[in-house]
Biopython code that builds the backbone (N, CA, C, O; Angstrom):
import numpy as np
from Bio.PDB.StructureBuilder import StructureBuilder

atoms = [
    (1, "MET", "N", (-16.078, -0.122, -10.656)),
    (1, "MET", "CA", (-14.735, 0.174, -10.618)),
    (1, "MET", "C", (-13.817, -1.016, -10.640)),
    (1, "MET", "O", (-13.984, -2.031, -9.963)),
    (2, "ARG", "N", (-12.961, -0.827, -11.372)),
    (2, "ARG", "CA", (-12.049, -2.173, -11.372)),
    (2, "ARG", "C", (-10.847, -2.022, -10.253)),
    (2, "ARG", "O", (-10.548, -0.905, -9.830)),
    (3, "PRO", "N", (-10.208, -3.162, -9.820)),
    (3, "PRO", "CA", (-9.387, -3.207, -8.738)),
    (3, "PRO", "C", (-7.971, -2.799, -9.343)),
    (3, "PRO", "O", (-7.704, -3.062, -10.516)),
    (4, "ILE", "N", (-7.170, -2.218, -8.594)),
    (4, "ILE", "CA", (-5.826, -1.726, -8.908)),
    (4, "ILE", "C", (-4.916, -2.497, -8.061)),
    (4, "ILE", "O", (-5.290, -2.805, -6.929)),
    (5, "GLU", "N", (-3.871, -2.807, -8.448)),
    (5, "GLU", "CA", (-2.865, -3.432, -7.398)),
    (5, "GLU", "C", (-1.685, -2.426, -7.502)),
    (5, "GLU", "O", (-1.245, -1.909, -8.529)),
    (6, "ILE", "N", (-1.250, -2.251, -6.172)),
    (6, "ILE", "CA", (-0.316, -1.391, -5.895)),
    (6, "ILE", "C", (0.783, -2.212, -5.279)),
    (6, "ILE", "O", (0.539, -3.191, -4.574)),
    (7, "GLN", "N", (2.077, -1.765, -5.576)),
    (7, "GLN", "CA", (3.208, -2.276, -4.914)),
    (7, "GLN", "C", (4.109, -1.294, -4.261)),
    (7, "GLN", "O", (4.597, -0.358, -4.894)),
    (8, "ALA", "N", (4.300, -1.468, -3.196)),
    (8, "ALA", "CA", (5.037, -0.451, -2.521)),
    (8, "ALA", "C", (6.283, -1.108, -1.508)),
    (8, "ALA", "O", (6.216, -2.217, -0.979)),
    (9, "SER", "N", (7.423, -0.145, -1.379)),
    (9, "SER", "CA", (8.571, -0.754, -0.776)),
    (9, "SER", "C", (8.726, 0.137, 0.481)),
    (9, "SER", "O", (8.281, 1.285, 0.460)),
    (10, "PHE", "N", (9.314, -0.338, 1.518)),
    (10, "PHE", "CA", (9.527, 0.387, 2.752)),
    (10, "PHE", "C", (11.020, 0.191, 3.321)),
    (10, "PHE", "O", (11.667, -0.808, 3.004)),
    (11, "LYS", "N", (11.486, 1.073, 4.079)),
    (11, "LYS", "CA", (12.539, 0.768, 4.704)),
    (11, "LYS", "C", (12.566, 0.454, 6.071)),
    (11, "LYS", "O", (13.626, 0.141, 6.613)),
    (12, "SER", "N", (11.494, 0.508, 6.686)),
    (12, "SER", "CA", (11.511, -0.161, 8.066)),
    (12, "SER", "C", (9.955, -0.745, 8.311)),
    (12, "SER", "O", (8.885, -0.471, 7.765)),
    (13, "GLU", "N", (10.276, -1.554, 9.243)),
    (13, "GLU", "CA", (9.149, -2.546, 9.409)),
    (13, "GLU", "C", (8.104, -1.499, 9.942)),
    (13, "GLU", "O", (7.052, -1.589, 9.309)),
    (14, "ARG", "N", (8.083, -0.582, 10.868)),
    (14, "ARG", "CA", (7.147, 0.537, 11.176)),
    (14, "ARG", "C", (6.447, 0.850, 10.180)),
    (14, "ARG", "O", (5.246, 0.581, 10.193)),
    (15, "GLU", "N", (7.056, 1.513, 9.045)),
    (15, "GLU", "CA", (6.530, 2.137, 7.959)),
    (15, "GLU", "C", (5.621, 1.160, 7.503)),
    (15, "GLU", "O", (4.417, 1.403, 7.419)),
    (16, "ALA", "N", (6.198, -0.116, 7.151)),
    (16, "ALA", "CA", (5.052, -1.016, 6.542)),
    (16, "ALA", "C", (4.172, -1.338, 7.277)),
    (16, "ALA", "O", (3.084, -1.305, 6.702)),
    (17, "GLN", "N", (4.109, -1.720, 8.565)),
    (17, "GLN", "CA", (2.965, -1.883, 9.328)),
    (17, "GLN", "C", (1.707, -0.803, 9.520)),
    (17, "GLN", "O", (0.506, -1.041, 9.646)),
    (18, "GLU", "N", (2.556, 0.723, 9.494)),
    (18, "GLU", "CA", (1.711, 1.587, 9.527)),
    (18, "GLU", "C", (0.726, 1.799, 8.228)),
    (18, "GLU", "O", (-0.463, 2.088, 8.367)),
    (19, "ALA", "N", (1.320, 1.632, 7.026)),
    (19, "ALA", "CA", (0.810, 1.247, 5.784)),
    (19, "ALA", "C", (-0.259, 0.211, 5.649)),
    (19, "ALA", "O", (-1.421, 0.405, 5.292)),
    (20, "LEU", "N", (0.312, -0.927, 5.989)),
    (20, "LEU", "CA", (-0.739, -2.067, 6.170)),
    (20, "LEU", "C", (-2.122, -1.845, 6.879)),
    (20, "LEU", "O", (-3.170, -2.363, 6.495)),
    (21, "HIS", "N", (-1.997, -1.014, 7.958)),
    (21, "HIS", "CA", (-3.334, -0.642, 8.696)),
    (21, "HIS", "C", (-3.996, 0.179, 7.996)),
    (21, "HIS", "O", (-5.152, -0.091, 7.667)),
    (22, "LYS", "N", (-3.417, 1.300, 7.644)),
    (22, "LYS", "CA", (-4.155, 2.442, 6.927)),
    (22, "LYS", "C", (-4.963, 1.877, 5.616)),
    (22, "LYS", "O", (-6.105, 2.233, 5.325)),
    (23, "LEU", "N", (-3.988, 0.711, 4.699)),
    (23, "LEU", "CA", (-4.797, 0.227, 3.788)),
    (23, "LEU", "C", (-5.863, -0.448, 4.090)),
    (23, "LEU", "O", (-6.905, -0.255, 3.463)),
    (24, "GLN", "N", (-5.781, -1.398, 5.149)),
    (24, "GLN", "CA", (-6.908, -2.249, 5.780)),
    (24, "GLN", "C", (-8.317, -1.138, 6.027)),
    (24, "GLN", "O", (-9.504, -1.394, 5.822)),
    (25, "ALA", "N", (-7.753, 0.035, 6.490)),
    (25, "ALA", "CA", (-9.000, 0.949, 7.013)),
    (25, "ALA", "C", (-9.305, 1.402, 5.722)),
    (25, "ALA", "O", (-10.488, 1.719, 5.847)),
    (26, "LEU", "N", (-8.965, 1.651, 4.474)),
    (26, "LEU", "CA", (-9.433, 1.801, 3.293)),
    (26, "LEU", "C", (-10.380, 0.609, 2.642)),
    (26, "LEU", "O", (-11.138, 0.678, 1.675)),
    (27, "ARG", "N", (-10.139, -0.267, 3.321)),
    (27, "ARG", "CA", (-10.982, -1.477, 2.913)),
    (27, "ARG", "C", (-10.117, -2.030, 1.566)),
    (27, "ARG", "O", (-10.826, -2.363, 0.616)),
    (28, "ALA", "N", (-9.163, -2.115, 1.451)),
    (28, "ALA", "CA", (-8.196, -3.028, 0.509)),
    (28, "ALA", "C", (-8.692, -4.311, 0.533)),
    (28, "ALA", "O", (-8.904, -4.927, 1.578)),
    (29, "ALA", "N", (-8.903, -4.777, -0.666)),
    (29, "ALA", "CA", (-9.240, -6.279, -0.758)),
    (29, "ALA", "C", (-8.528, -7.328, -0.318)),
    (29, "ALA", "O", (-8.942, -8.353, 0.223)),
    (30, "ALA", "N", (-7.018, -6.887, -0.683)),
    (30, "ALA", "CA", (-5.820, -7.809, -0.174)),
    (30, "ALA", "C", (-4.619, -7.003, 0.034)),
    (30, "ALA", "O", (-4.248, -6.072, -0.681)),
    (31, "VAL", "N", (-4.028, -7.472, 1.125)),
    (31, "VAL", "CA", (-2.685, -6.679, 1.481)),
    (31, "VAL", "C", (-1.751, -7.861, 1.815)),
    (31, "VAL", "O", (-1.882, -8.634, 2.764)),
    (32, "SER", "N", (-0.748, -7.870, 0.840)),
    (32, "SER", "CA", (0.410, -9.237, 1.086)),
    (32, "SER", "C", (1.717, -8.895, 0.740)),
    (32, "SER", "O", (1.979, -7.846, 0.151)),
    (33, "GLY", "N", (2.564, -9.730, 1.075)),
    (33, "GLY", "CA", (3.895, -9.749, 0.612)),
    (33, "GLY", "C", (4.716, -8.979, 1.801)),
    (33, "GLY", "O", (5.906, -8.681, 1.695)),
    (34, "TYR", "N", (3.917, -8.703, 2.938)),
    (34, "TYR", "CA", (4.754, -8.038, 4.201)),
    (34, "TYR", "C", (5.898, -9.021, 4.477)),
    (34, "TYR", "O", (5.805, -10.247, 4.519)),
    (35, "GLU", "N", (7.175, -8.147, 4.685)),
    (35, "GLU", "CA", (8.362, -8.960, 5.214)),
    (35, "GLU", "C", (8.919, -8.448, 6.608)),
    (35, "GLU", "O", (8.902, -7.226, 6.756)),
    (36, "GLU", "N", (9.301, -9.048, 7.419)),
    (36, "GLU", "CA", (9.717, -8.773, 8.485)),
    (36, "GLU", "C", (11.069, -7.802, 8.183)),
    (36, "GLU", "O", (11.912, -8.103, 7.339)),
    (37, "GLY", "N", (11.130, -6.518, 9.065)),
    (37, "GLY", "CA", (12.205, -5.446, 8.720)),
    (37, "GLY", "C", (11.941, -4.610, 7.572)),
    (37, "GLY", "O", (12.861, -3.971, 7.061)),
    (38, "GLY", "N", (10.616, -4.554, 7.070)),
    (38, "GLY", "CA", (10.748, -3.696, 5.957)),
    (38, "GLY", "C", (10.020, -4.404, 4.744)),
    (38, "GLY", "O", (8.981, -5.032, 4.948)),
    (39, "GLY", "N", (10.455, -4.321, 3.746)),
    (39, "GLY", "CA", (10.099, -5.037, 2.544)),
    (39, "GLY", "C", (9.214, -4.377, 1.731)),
    (39, "GLY", "O", (9.218, -3.157, 1.567)),
    (40, "ILE", "N", (8.241, -5.366, 1.072)),
    (40, "ILE", "CA", (7.392, -4.698, 0.033)),
    (40, "ILE", "C", (6.046, -5.213, 0.186)),
    (40, "ILE", "O", (5.856, -6.427, 0.258)),
    (41, "LEU", "N", (5.053, -4.335, 0.242)),
    (41, "LEU", "CA", (3.722, -4.613, 0.187)),
    (41, "LEU", "C", (2.867, -4.620, -0.935)),
    (41, "LEU", "O", (2.836, -3.542, -1.528)),
    (42, "THR", "N", (2.005, -5.724, -1.504)),
    (42, "THR", "CA", (1.207, -5.747, -2.464)),
    (42, "THR", "C", (-0.298, -5.361, -1.685)),
    (42, "THR", "O", (-0.629, -5.829, -0.595)),
    (43, "ALA", "N", (-0.974, -4.573, -2.358)),
    (43, "ALA", "CA", (-2.561, -4.242, -2.130)),
    (43, "ALA", "C", (-3.356, -4.041, -3.192)),
    (43, "ALA", "O", (-3.116, -3.274, -4.125)),
    (44, "THR", "N", (-4.302, -4.721, -3.059)),
    (44, "THR", "CA", (-5.452, -4.550, -4.331)),
    (44, "THR", "C", (-6.577, -3.368, -3.595)),
    (44, "THR", "O", (-7.260, -3.413, -2.572)),
    (45, "VAL", "N", (-6.415, -2.504, -4.481)),
    (45, "VAL", "CA", (-7.618, -1.352, -3.724)),
    (45, "VAL", "C", (-8.585, -1.269, -4.808)),
    (45, "VAL", "O", (-8.258, -1.702, -5.912)),
    (46, "ASP", "N", (-9.929, -0.681, -4.594)),
    (46, "ASP", "CA", (-10.943, -0.443, -5.627)),
    (46, "ASP", "C", (-10.285, 0.887, -6.117)),
    (46, "ASP", "O", (-9.626, 1.609, -5.369)),
    (47, "GLU", "N", (-10.501, 1.130, -7.340)),
    (47, "GLU", "CA", (-10.152, 2.272, -8.344)),
    (47, "GLU", "C", (-10.400, 3.689, -7.638)),
    (47, "GLU", "O", (-9.654, 4.666, -7.572)),
    (48, "SER", "N", (-11.902, 3.450, -7.046)),
    (48, "SER", "CA", (-12.023, 4.693, -5.983)),
    (48, "SER", "C", (-11.380, 5.270, -5.101)),
    (48, "SER", "O", (-11.528, 6.457, -4.808)),
    (49, "VAL", "N", (-10.556, 4.456, -4.552)),
    (49, "VAL", "CA", (-9.546, 4.684, -3.398)),
    (49, "VAL", "C", (-7.978, 4.695, -3.743)),
    (49, "VAL", "O", (-7.092, 5.011, -2.950)),
    (50, "ALA", "N", (-7.829, 4.356, -4.858)),
    (50, "ALA", "CA", (-6.516, 3.954, -5.442)),
    (50, "ALA", "C", (-5.713, 5.400, -5.085)),
    (50, "ALA", "O", (-4.834, 5.275, -4.232)),
    (51, "GLU", "N", (-5.926, 6.856, -5.677)),
    (51, "GLU", "CA", (-5.241, 7.896, -5.433)),
    (51, "GLU", "C", (-4.990, 8.043, -3.649)),
    (51, "GLU", "O", (-3.847, 8.338, -3.300)),
    (52, "ARG", "N", (-5.584, 7.928, -3.039)),
    (52, "ARG", "CA", (-5.843, 7.823, -1.553)),
    (52, "ARG", "C", (-4.677, 6.875, -1.168)),
    (52, "ARG", "O", (-3.616, 7.278, -0.692)),
    (53, "ALA", "N", (-5.006, 5.437, -1.447)),
    (53, "ALA", "CA", (-4.055, 4.760, -0.889)),
    (53, "ALA", "C", (-2.488, 5.099, -1.420)),
    (53, "ALA", "O", (-1.492, 4.902, -0.724)),
    (54, "LEU", "N", (-2.470, 5.600, -2.669)),
    (54, "LEU", "CA", (-0.701, 6.182, -2.882)),
    (54, "LEU", "C", (-0.568, 7.055, -2.050)),
    (54, "LEU", "O", (0.395, 6.942, -1.292)),
    (55, "HIS", "N", (-1.292, 7.987, -1.926)),
    (55, "HIS", "CA", (-1.066, 9.008, -0.958)),
    (55, "HIS", "C", (-0.441, 8.599, 0.460)),
    (55, "HIS", "O", (0.598, 8.967, 1.007)),
    (56, "LEU", "N", (-1.437, 7.713, 0.857)),
    (56, "LEU", "CA", (-1.026, 7.345, 2.409)),
    (56, "LEU", "C", (0.222, 6.529, 2.190)),
    (56, "LEU", "O", (0.919, 6.608, 3.202)),
    (57, "ILE", "N", (0.728, 5.838, 1.339)),
    (57, "ILE", "CA", (1.631, 4.982, 1.487)),
    (57, "ILE", "C", (2.978, 5.956, 1.241)),
    (57, "ILE", "O", (3.983, 5.610, 1.862)),
    (58, "GLN", "N", (3.051, 6.814, 0.623)),
    (58, "GLN", "CA", (4.180, 7.862, 0.689)),
    (58, "GLN", "C", (4.316, 8.762, 1.741)),
    (58, "GLN", "O", (5.376, 9.319, 2.025)),
    (59, "GLN", "N", (2.993, 8.951, 2.469)),
    (59, "GLN", "CA", (3.047, 9.730, 3.598)),
    (59, "GLN", "C", (3.781, 9.024, 5.038)),
    (59, "GLN", "O", (4.305, 9.579, 6.005)),
    (60, "VAL", "N", (3.619, 7.891, 4.793)),
    (60, "VAL", "CA", (4.615, 6.708, 5.981)),
    (60, "VAL", "C", (5.801, 6.453, 5.546)),
    (60, "VAL", "O", (6.436, 5.553, 6.096)),
    (61, "GLY", "N", (6.416, 7.241, 4.377)),
    (61, "GLY", "CA", (7.428, 6.716, 3.900)),
    (61, "GLY", "C", (7.856, 5.664, 3.005)),
    (61, "GLY", "O", (9.052, 5.421, 2.845)),
    (62, "GLY", "N", (6.878, 4.989, 2.377)),
    (62, "GLY", "CA", (6.889, 4.026, 1.277)),
    (62, "GLY", "C", (7.365, 4.574, -0.124)),
    (62, "GLY", "O", (6.957, 5.697, -0.422)),
    (63, "SER", "N", (8.066, 4.004, -0.896)),
    (63, "SER", "CA", (8.244, 4.209, -2.192)),
    (63, "SER", "C", (6.898, 3.133, -3.124)),
    (63, "SER", "O", (6.637, 1.933, -3.032)),
    (64, "VAL", "N", (6.418, 4.014, -3.804)),
    (64, "VAL", "CA", (5.342, 3.357, -4.835)),
    (64, "VAL", "C", (6.001, 2.732, -5.804)),
    (64, "VAL", "O", (6.973, 3.353, -6.234)),
    (65, "ASP", "N", (5.738, 1.517, -6.367)),
    (65, "ASP", "CA", (6.261, 1.173, -7.376)),
    (65, "ASP", "C", (4.980, 0.837, -8.620)),
    (65, "ASP", "O", (5.025, 0.042, -9.558)),
    (66, "THR", "N", (4.086, 1.597, -8.280)),
    (66, "THR", "CA", (3.002, 1.276, -9.285)),
    (66, "THR", "C", (2.420, 2.991, -9.589)),
    (66, "THR", "O", (2.418, 3.928, -8.791)),
    (67, "THR", "N", (1.956, 2.966, -11.030)),
    (67, "THR", "CA", (1.477, 4.250, -11.583)),
    (67, "THR", "C", (0.254, 4.057, -12.161)),
    (67, "THR", "O", (0.104, 3.162, -12.993)),
    (68, "LEU", "N", (-0.933, 5.014, -11.723)),
    (68, "LEU", "CA", (-1.962, 5.003, -12.001)),
    (68, "LEU", "C", (-2.033, 5.701, -13.406)),
    (68, "LEU", "O", (-1.346, 6.678, -13.702)),
    (69, "SER", "N", (-3.114, 4.976, -14.400)),
    (69, "SER", "CA", (-3.210, 5.663, -15.696)),
    (69, "SER", "C", (-4.673, 5.920, -16.064)),
    (69, "SER", "O", (-4.954, 6.489, -17.119)),
]
sb = StructureBuilder()
sb.init_structure("model")
sb.init_model(0)
sb.init_chain("A")
sb.init_seg("    ")
for serial, (resi, resn, name, xyz) in enumerate(atoms, 1):
    if name == "N":
        sb.init_residue(resn, " ", resi, " ")
    sb.init_atom(name, np.array(xyz, "f"), 0.0, 1.0, " ", f" {name:<3s}", serial, name[0])
structure = sb.get_structure()
């Protein structure tokens, strides 16, 4: 499986933190770019969990800037 990079933006720090914890639970290879007060997260996940990662980001209120092809 190949790694997929996902970029997501959040309106609040709470949303970003929740997404960060859930992505870590999915065993994201890396999560970076978090900024206080919201901001953008970049996560690298295995292709096998990419759809789940996108879904959970959207569930917590994030906007996904990545499309899977």
